[in-house]
N, C-alpha and C positions, 0 to 999 in steps of 0.2 A: 542516476537516481537522487544523488545528493542535491543537484541543482533543481530538480523537480520539486523536492521538499522545500527548498528555499523560495522558489517562485510561489508555491502555494502559501507559504508563510507571509510573503510580502503582499499577496493579493488579499489575504484575510485581514491583516493588520492595517493596511493602507498607510496613510500619512498622519495619523493622529499623533500629535507631538506630546508624547509622554516619555520621559527619559528613563534610562536604566543607570543605576548608581551603585557603586561599591566602595566601601571604606574597609580595608583589611589591615589589621595590625600584624605586620610581619614579625616583629619582635616577640609578640605574645602568641602568634599563630592563631588568630581568631578574627572573625568577621565582627566589626563594630557597628556597621550600618549597611543596609542593602535595600534596593528598590527595583522590582522587576528584573531581578538578577539573572534569571534563567532564559530571558528572551534573546533569541538569535537575531542579530541586526547588523546592518552594514557598519563598518568601522573606518571607512575612508582612509586617510593618510596615516593612521596608527599602523597600518600595514607596513609602512616603511621601516619599522623596527625589525620586522622579520627580514625584510630586504637587506638591511644593514648586516644582520647576523649571518645570513647565508653568504653575503659578499665577503665578509671577514673570514668566515670558515674556509671558503674556497681558496683565497689567496691573501697572505699577510703582507704582500708587497704593496705598500700604499703610494709609492712613488711612480708606479707604472702609469703611463698616460693613455687616455682613451678619447676618441672623438665624440663630442656630445651628440646624442641621438636627435634625429629630426622627427621622431614618431609623435611627440607631444610638445606643447608649448613649454618654454623655459624662461626663467628670469635671467639667464646668462646668454651672452653671444655664442654662436656656434663655433667652437674651436676645440683644441685638445685641452684636457684637464687631467691632473693626477687623480688617482682613485681616492686619495684623501680629500682633495678639494671637492670631488663629487659627493662624498659622504657628508662633508660639511654642508654643502648646498642642499642636500636631500633632507638631512635631519634638522637643520636650523630653519631654512626657508621652505622646506617641503617641496623642493624642486622636482617636478615629475620627470623631466628629461634626464636629470641626473640618475634617478631610479631606473629608468629604461636603459640608460647607457650601461649601468652596472649589471643589469640583468642580461643584456645582450652579450656581454663579455664572458658569461659563464659557459663552460664546456657543453656543447649541445644547444647553446643559444637560449633565447627567452623562454621557450617552452620547457626546456629542461630545468631552467631556473625556477619557474613557477611550480613544477613538479617537486623540486627540492624543498620549496617553501612549505608545501602541504605535507611532505614526508617529515620534515622537522616538527611541524605542528603535531602530527600524530605521535612521533617519538616522545615529545614533551608532554603528552597527555592532554593536548588542546583538542579534544575530540569533537567539539562543536564549532570548530574554526575551519574556514575555507578561504583559499586565495585563488583569484582568477587573473590577477595582474600584479606587477611589482609596485604600483603606485598607490592603489586604493581608489582609483577613479571608478572602477567597476562596481556595480551593485552587488555582485556575488563575492566580494571580499567581506565576509561575515564572521561574527564571533559573538561571545557573551562577555559580560564584565568579568566573570571569573577567569575565562581563558585569557583575556587581555591582561589581567592581573598576573597570571602565570608568565606571560610573555615579557612583561615589564621586569619581573624578578630575574628571568633568564638574561635579559638584555643588560642588567646591571653587572653581569660578569664579564662584559666586554669593555675594556678600559677606554677605548676610543668613543664609544657611545656615551659613557658617563661623562667623559671630558667635554664632548660636544654639547650635551644636554644642559650643562650649566652656563653656557655662553649666551649672552644677550644678543650677540650679532657676530658675523664673520665678514672678512674682507678678502675678496679674491682678485688677483691681478689678471686682467684680460687684455687682449690685443685689439686695437681699433685703428685702422688705417695706418699701420706700422708704428703705432704708438701704444704705450702701456697705460692702461687706465685701471682704476680700482672700482670694483662693484661691491657695495656694502649690502649685506643681506641681514635683515633683522629676524630674530627668532619668532616663529609664529605663536609661541606660547605667551609672549608679551607679559602682561601683568600677572599671569598665573605663576611666573617664575619667582615672584616676590611674596607669594602667599605663605610659604613655609620657610623654616630656618634654612633648610638645605634641600635643593632639588638634585636628585641623583640621576633620574631618567625622566624625560618629558617629551611627549609627542602629541600634537593636536591633529584633528582631522575635520574635514568639511566637504560634504557633497549633498545634493538634494535628497538622496535616499538616506544618508546617514545622519543628517543634521549636524549640529556642532558637537564635537567629541574631544575628549582629552584623556590621556592616560599618564599618570605620574607615579613615580616612586620617590618618596620624600623622607626627610628626617626631621623630627620635631621633638625637642627635649630628650634627645638621645634614644628615641625609638623610631623605627622605620615603619612607614605606612604606604600602602598602595591606594591611590585614589583613581577611580575610573568613572567617567561620565560619558554615556553614549546617548545621542539623540536629543540634545537640548535644542529648543526651537530657535534660539539666536545666541549671539556672542555674549550678550549681557546675562542671559539666563544661565549659561555655562559658568561664567565667573561667579554669579550669585550662588550657584550650587556648591562650587569649590570653596567659596568663602564661608558658606553655612557649615560645610564639613569641618573646616579649619577651626572656626570660632565656637561652634555649638556642639561639636562632637569630639574632635581631637582635644580641645582645651578641657572639656568636661572629663574626658578620660584621664588627662594629666592630673587634674585636681583630685579626682576620686582615688588615684593611686599614689598620691603623695604620702610619704610617711609622716605621721603626726609625731612630733618630738615628745618624749615622755619626761624629759628633764629640761630645765631652762637655766 
């Protein structure tokens, strides 16, 4: 029934590129800005935040090695990697094979992993969220900006996710013809990482169904904010929206709430 509703929704809305946006002040616990915030839409690779959390909840051993999945394309040569390396590749470069590898390692395999993703979403009150795969490639990985905001705040409780989110790139050692070579992976968030004083959690997403997406938990002037943009029509519009939030909304809030000195 849930998928039937989503199909109907997608058929009705089509591909009109109007984004959904949320700016939530975590410190003040209030919405500062929203646009089309109740719309259920595809979230692409923002999905991988839930993939990371289910992975870390299942097994804290980050040194255990897994063979890279052949199910989808990867930025990495097919070989064994530690679970920590796979999490880095997945959260920094949004590597789909890394996500599939971690999902397949779960007790009961990929199907059980996806079921756990949906179970966690329900437990955390993300009632308008659905996961159909661990990567975000599927059109049925859907949510709202409010649910994504909740997921970002939950993800901030995982030290590895926050540690990875602030990195501009990562380097993984791989084997090639009996030699060791280094593969450098740049963060998909790119310029978005420089928009705010401190980025605590960040994940982008892009598919034809989802458009250009980003979810960020950031700190600016000692206050925490969640910024979620779903469905931008291109990369430039996504960055423009985030910059508009930063300089025309967050800055305005900071100025309005500054204490005016009574003595000089």
